[in-house]
Backbone as a ProteinNet text record, in pm:
[ID]
protein_1_A
[PRIMARY]
XXXXXXXXXXXXXXXXXXXXXXXXXXXXXXXXXXXXXXXXXXXXXXXXXXXXXXXXXXXXXXXXXXXXXXXXXXXXXXXXXXXXXXXXXXXXXXXXXXXXXXXXXXXXXXXXXXXXXXXXXXXXXXXXXXXXXXXXXXXXXXX
[TERTIARY]
20683.7	20554.5	20553.6	20485.6	20472.5	20361.2	20355.5	20253.8	20114.2	20100.9	19971.5	19925.8	20017.6	19981.7	19940.8	20013.3	19982.2	19845.3	19818.7	19690.8	19576.6	19598.4	19497	19465.9	19570.2	19550.3	19475.9	19501.8	19436	19288.6	19251.6	19113.6	19028.7	19084.3	19012	18884.8	18892.7	18775.2	18665.9	18704.6	18605.8	18541	18619.9	18564.6	18466.8	18501.3	18411.8	18282.1	18292.9	18173.5	18086.7	18147.4	18072.3	18006.2	18076.7	18020.5	17901.6	17913.7	17802.3	17683.9	17711.1	17603.2	17531.3	17605.5	17543.5	17459.5	17509.8	17435.5	17303.8	17311.6	17190.8	17095.4	17146.2	17059.6	16984.3	17051.7	16985.5	16878.6	16908.4	16809.8	16690.9	16717.7	16609.2	16522	16583.6	16506.4	16421	16476.4	16400.8	16283.4	16305.9	16197.6	16091.1	16134.1	16037	15952.7	16015.2	15941	15842	15881.8	15790.9	15674.6	15704.2	15599.1	15501.3	15552.6	15465.8	15379.3	15440.1	15364	15252	15284.1	15183.3	15070.8	15104.3	15003.7	14910.2	14965.3	14882.4	14804	14864.4	14793	14675.1	14695.8	14587.7	14477.4	14514.9	14416.6	14331.4	14395.6	14322.2	14236.9	14288.5	14213.1	14088.3	14096.5	13980	13870.1	13905.3	13807.4	13754	13773.6	13727.6	13576	13503.3	13357.1	13314.2	13378.6	13344.9	13370.7	13484.2	13516.1	13417.7	13376.5	13278.7	13144.7	13104.3	12979.2	12987.9	13101.2	13118.7	13106.1	13170.8	13163.3	13021.4	12953.2	12815.8	12720.4	12751	12664.9	12699.1	12798	12824	12960.6	13043.4	13176.7	13262	13342.9	13435.1	13548.9	13602.1	13712	13831.5	13852	13961.9	13943.4	13817.9	13790.2	13818.1	13781.9	13807.2	13957.3	14026.6	14171.7	14237.8	14190.8	14245.1	14219.9	14100.8	14068.8	14164.7	14186.2	14274.6	14418.4	14463.3	14602	14625.7	14525.1	14540.1	14561	14484.6	14499.7	14636.3	14680.4	14810.7	14921.8	14913.5	15014.6	15011.9	14894	14884.8	14951.8	14926.3	14989.1	15141.1	15185.2	15328.9	15399.2	15338	15400.5	15400.7	15294.4	15290.3	15398.2	15410.2	15513.9	15653.5	15672.9	15803.9	15838.5	15739.9	15764.7	15800.6	15730.9	15763.6	15902.5	15935.5	16067.6	16179.5	16156.7	16257.7	16274.9	16165.8	16175.9	16254.4	16227.1	16301.6	16448.4	16474.9	16612.6	16687	16620.6	16684.1	16713.4	16623.8	16642.8	16753.7	16751	16851.8	16983.7	16982.3	17106.3	17209.5	17163.9	17255.6	17324.4	17256.1	17312.2	17423	17413.7	17511.6	17608.9	17602.7	17686.9	17835	17874.3	18016	18066.9	17975.8	18014.8	18031.6	17990.8	17991.4	18118.4	18179.8	18299.8	18273.6	18293.6	18279.9	18138	18043.2	17903.8	17836	17714.2	17640.7	17514.4	17456.9	17334.3	17215.4	17229.1	17120.8	17160.2	17225	17265.9	17140.2	17115.5	16990.1	16975.7	17084.4	17076.4	17033.7	17093.2	17059.8	16917.7	16880.5	16744.7	16640.9	16669.9	16577.1	16557.3	16665.6	16651.9	16576.9	16595.1	16521.9	16373.4	16340	16199.3	16137.4	16211.2	16161.2	16134.2	16226.4	16208.3	16086.1	16067.7	15955.6	15821.7	15818.6	15693.5	15662.2	15764.1	15741.3	15681	15731.7	15675	15529.7	15500.8	15363.5	15271	15317.7	15235.9	15206.9	15308.2	15287	15196.6	15212.7	15131.2	14984.6	14956.8	14818	14761.3	14845.8	14796.6	14743.8	14821.1	14780.3	14652.6	14637.2	14508.4	14391.5	14415.8	14307.8	14264	14358.8	14324.1	14247.2	14292.9	14225.4	14082.2	14065.5	13931.2	13842.1	13899	13818.7	13776.8	13856.4	13824.2	13743.6	13726.9	13655.7	13507.3	13445.8	13301.6	13230.5	13149	13087.7	12994.3	12922.8	12828.6	12902.9	13011.3	13088.6	13148	13197.7	13254.1	13148.9	13029	12924.1	12867.8	12864	12816.9	12912.3	13040.9	13139	13128.7	13072.3	13053.1	12927.8
8080.4	8032	8024.4	7921.5	7910.5	8004.1	8022.6	8110.4	8052	7921.1	7857.5	7874.1	7859.9	7877.9	8021.9	8115.2	8257.2	8290.9	8237.3	8259.2	8197.2	8077.2	8009	8087	8140.1	8218.3	8348.3	8408	8534.6	8514.6	8396.4	8369.8	8304.6	8285.4	8218.1	8293.6	8423.7	8502.6	8493.7	8499.6	8491.2	8353.2	8249.3	8113.8	8095.7	8149.2	8139.5	8215.2	8332.5	8410.6	8335.5	8274.8	8199	8076.8	8010	7893.1	7932.6	8041.8	8088.7	8131.9	8198.5	8240.3	8118.6	8015.7	7894.2	7825.1	7822.1	7760.9	7835.5	7967.1	8045.1	8041.6	8028.6	8012.5	7879.9	7775.2	7646.3	7653	7722.5	7739.3	7820.1	7924.5	8004.9	7921.8	7836	7748.6	7651.3	7596.8	7506.6	7578.9	7698.4	7774.8	7815.1	7849.6	7882.3	7760.2	7644.3	7521.1	7488.6	7506.2	7480.5	7579.3	7704.4	7805.5	7778.1	7742.3	7709.6	7588.9	7486.5	7367.3	7402	7478.6	7514.3	7597.4	7695.3	7782.6	7707.8	7630	7559.2	7447.3	7377	7272.1	7330.5	7445	7511.5	7553.2	7609.7	7655.2	7538.9	7427.9	7312	7248.2	7240.9	7180.8	7262.1	7393.8	7478.3	7457.4	7403.9	7381.8	7239	7164.4	7025.7	7016.8	7105	7101.2	7128.7	7225	7255.2	7134.7	7069	6951.9	6838.3	6823.2	6719	6747.2	6872.8	6909.8	6880.9	6914.6	6887.6	6737.7	6655.8	6510.5	6461.4	6515.2	6473.7	6511.4	6620.2	6663.3	6596.4	6507.6	6429.4	6448.4	6533.6	6550.8	6427.5	6392.7	6280.6	6326.9	6233.2	6266.8	6321	6266.4	6309.6	6455.5	6494.8	6632.5	6730	6689.8	6774.9	6788.7	6677.2	6679.6	6765.6	6755.8	6836.5	6984.8	7019.1	7158.7	7216.3	7142.1	7188.8	7198.8	7101.2	7102.5	7216.6	7253	7368.8	7495.5	7511	7628.8	7630.3	7514.1	7504.8	7540	7488.5	7520.7	7668.8	7727.7	7870.3	7952.1	7916	7985	7966.6	7843.8	7816	7886.7	7886.8	7953	8104.9	8160.5	8304.4	8346	8270.9	8299.6	8282.9	8181.9	8160.4	8272.8	8317.7	8428.8	8555.6	8582.2	8699.5	8685.8	8565.3	8542.4	8556.5	8508.5	8523.2	8668.8	8743.6	8886.1	8959.7	8925.9	8987	8947.1	8823.8	8776.2	8850.5	8873.5	8946.9	9090.3	9149.3	9287	9298.9	9210.3	9218.2	9155.1	9072.3	9010	9111.1	9221.8	9327	9391.9	9393.9	9456.4	9372.5	9239.9	9153.2	9089.3	9127.7	9064.4	9078.5	9189.3	9209.3	9120.9	9057.6	8969.6	8824.3	8790.7	8652.2	8623.1	8508.9	8465.7	8330.7	8320.9	8193.2	8156.5	8241.3	8217.6	8352.4	8347.8	8472.4	8468.7	8584.4	8592.2	8533	8517.9	8461.5	8326	8245	8111.5	8028	7989.8	7920.5	7785.1	7713.6	7583.6	7600.8	7695.5	7720.2	7772.9	7868.2	7922.6	7818.3	7740	7635.1	7528.9	7488.6	7387	7440.7	7568.3	7628.5	7636.1	7681.2	7688.6	7549.2	7451.2	7313.2	7262.6	7289.1	7242.2	7305.6	7435.6	7502.7	7464.5	7447	7404.3	7259.3	7176	7038	7035	7120.4	7128.9	7174.5	7272.1	7321.1	7210.9	7134.1	7025.1	6920.5	6882.2	6784.2	6840	6968.7	7030.8	7035.8	7048.4	7050.7	6913	6820.8	6689.9	6608.2	6598.2	6510.3	6555.6	6683.6	6722.7	6713.6	6744.4	6735.3	6590.9	6500.1	6358.3	6309	6351.9	6312.8	6366.8	6492.4	6552.5	6488.3	6453.6	6392.3	6250.5	6181.1	6043.6	6035.2	6148.8	6149.9	6121.1	6060.3	6035.9	6171.6	6194.6	6325.9	6361.2	6266.3	6295.5	6340.8	6275.3	6316.1	6455.3	6485.2	6616	6724.4	6696.3	6797.8	6813.2	6705.9	6714.2	6795.1	6783.2	6853.6	7005.9	7048.6	7191.9	7231.7
5905	5859.3	5706.8	5659	5514.4	5467.2	5338.3	5280.3	5305	5294.3	5316.6	5461.3	5557.2	5697.4	5725.1	5667.6	5685.3	5623.8	5506.2	5439.4	5519.1	5569.1	5648.7	5775.9	5840.2	5962.1	5933.2	5819.3	5787.6	5749.6	5705.2	5665.1	5773.7	5891.8	5999.9	6037.7	6050.7	6089.8	5983.1	5855.8	5749.2	5744.9	5769.8	5771.3	5885.7	6002.3	6117.3	6090.8	6031.7	5997.3	5897.3	5797.5	5697.3	5760.3	5850.7	5918.5	6005.3	6078	6160.1	6074.4	5963.2	5873.3	5816.2	5778.4	5726	5833.2	5955.4	6065.6	6089.7	6098.1	6123.6	6005.1	5884.6	5768	5776.3	5820.1	5839.2	5947.2	6056.9	6163.9	6113.1	6033.5	5977.4	5884.1	5803.6	5715	5795.2	5901.8	5988.7	6053.9	6105.5	6168.1	6066.3	5946.5	5841.3	5807.4	5798.7	5771.3	5880.7	6005	6117.4	6114.7	6085.9	6078.3	5966.4	5850.2	5736.8	5770.2	5829.4	5865.3	5962.9	6065.2	6164.7	6106.4	6024.4	5966.4	5871.9	5782.5	5685.3	5752.2	5845.1	5916.7	5994.5	6057.7	6130.7	6034.9	5921.2	5821.6	5770.7	5741	5688.6	5798.2	5919	6029.3	6061.5	6051.3	6077.5	5973.2	5857.6	5750.6	5750	5856.2	5862.8	5843.9	5909.3	5897.2	5753.3	5688.7	5549.3	5459.8	5481.6	5399.4	5426.5	5550.1	5583.4	5517.8	5514.9	5448.9	5299.7	5240.2	5096.7	5067.4	5151.1	5130.5	5155.5	5256.5	5285.9	5173.2	5101.8	4991.2	4859.5	4859.8	4739.9	4675.7	4728.7	4670.7	4700.7	4606.7	4627.9	4720.3	4796.3	4885.4	4806.2	4687.4	4602.3	4560.5	4533.3	4494.1	4608.7	4729	4845.4	4867.5	4855.8	4874.3	4766.4	4643.8	4534.5	4558.8	4606.4	4636.8	4740.9	4846.3	4952.7	4902.7	4826.7	4780.5	4681.4	4601.6	4512.4	4592.8	4700.5	4785.4	4853.3	4899.7	4965	4866.4	4745	4644.3	4607.9	4600.4	4572	4681.7	4806	4918.3	4913.7	4890.4	4885.7	4771.7	4654.8	4540.1	4555	4612.3	4635.6	4736.3	4843.3	4942.1	4885.5	4802.2	4740.7	4643.5	4568	4475	4551.5	4660.6	4742.1	4804.1	4848.6	4905.7	4803.7	4682.3	4577.7	4536.8	4534.4	4503.4	4612.4	4737.6	4848.1	4843.2	4804.5	4793.8	4682.8	4571	4461.1	4502	4579.3	4621.7	4726.6	4827.2	4932.9	4891.6	4788.3	4742.4	4698.3	4644.4	4601.9	4721.3	4834.4	4953.6	5017.2	5003.3	5067.8	4969	4844.6	4742.2	4773	4835	4863.7	4978.2	5052.5	5162.5	5119.6	4999.1	4953.7	4874.2	4904.2	4833.9	4769.2	4640.7	4572.7	4534.5	4562.7	4525.8	4506.1	4459.1	4441.7	4526.9	4546.7	4626.5	4551.9	4421.4	4340.7	4283.3	4362.2	4321.6	4294.1	4168	4136.5	4205.5	4225.5	4293.1	4438	4505.5	4644.9	4660.3	4577.4	4585	4546.7	4444.7	4402.8	4508.6	4574	4678.6	4799.6	4830.1	4941.6	4910.2	4790.6	4750.1	4748.1	4696.2	4693	4834.5	4927.2	5064.9	5129.3	5111	5175.9	5112.7	4981.8	4918.1	4954.8	4969.9	5014	5153.2	5242.1	5377	5369.3	5283.2	5269.5	5217.9	5121.1	5067.1	5174.2	5248.8	5355.9	5464.8	5493.9	5598.2	5557.9	5431.1	5386.5	5360	5316.2	5275.3	5392.5	5498.9	5608.6	5679.1	5715.6	5775.7	5677.4	5550.2	5451.4	5431.7	5426.8	5411.9	5533.8	5651.3	5775.1	5776.9	5734.4	5733.5	5628.3	5513	5406.8	5443.2	5521.8	5560	5689	5757.1	5884	5861.6	5959.7	5954.4	5954.6	5852.9	5836.2	5951.7	6003.3	6111.8	6237.9	6268.8	6387.5	6368.6	6248.8	6224.2	6233.8	6182.9	6188	6329.6	6406.8	6545.1	6630.8	6602.6	6686.8	6668.7	6557.5	6535.1	6604.3
[MASK]
+++++++++++++++++++++++++++++++++++++++++++++++++++++++++++++++++++++++++++++++++++++++++++++++++++++++++++++++++++++++++++++++++++++++++++++++

């Protein structure tokens, strides 16, 4: 056997472990995105009557949408800050398992935060827009 073949054979287990970890990290990111979408969409949908009342009392649809999006961004940024703090704390525990990267890789952490905040923005925008454009009388009657 050549040195390269021997080296490749000795690293097979580590490569498989890294591949499985990457796969499960992707699944975790997908599940987190689905959870964030469901939670924020539910929160905004439950406030449909409040948004309809605001529009009926003279608020512009843009103002209602801005109010909701500020809350969504606050929730997303707070969750991201907590997640980054947890990542910094647990990153020290798994640092010895990482090869060729660090637990605090700014590109990876930044892209993850961007993806989750994007999901939060979309999750808040569509129900808020729907509620702001809804006929106020129908929304108030349904309550």
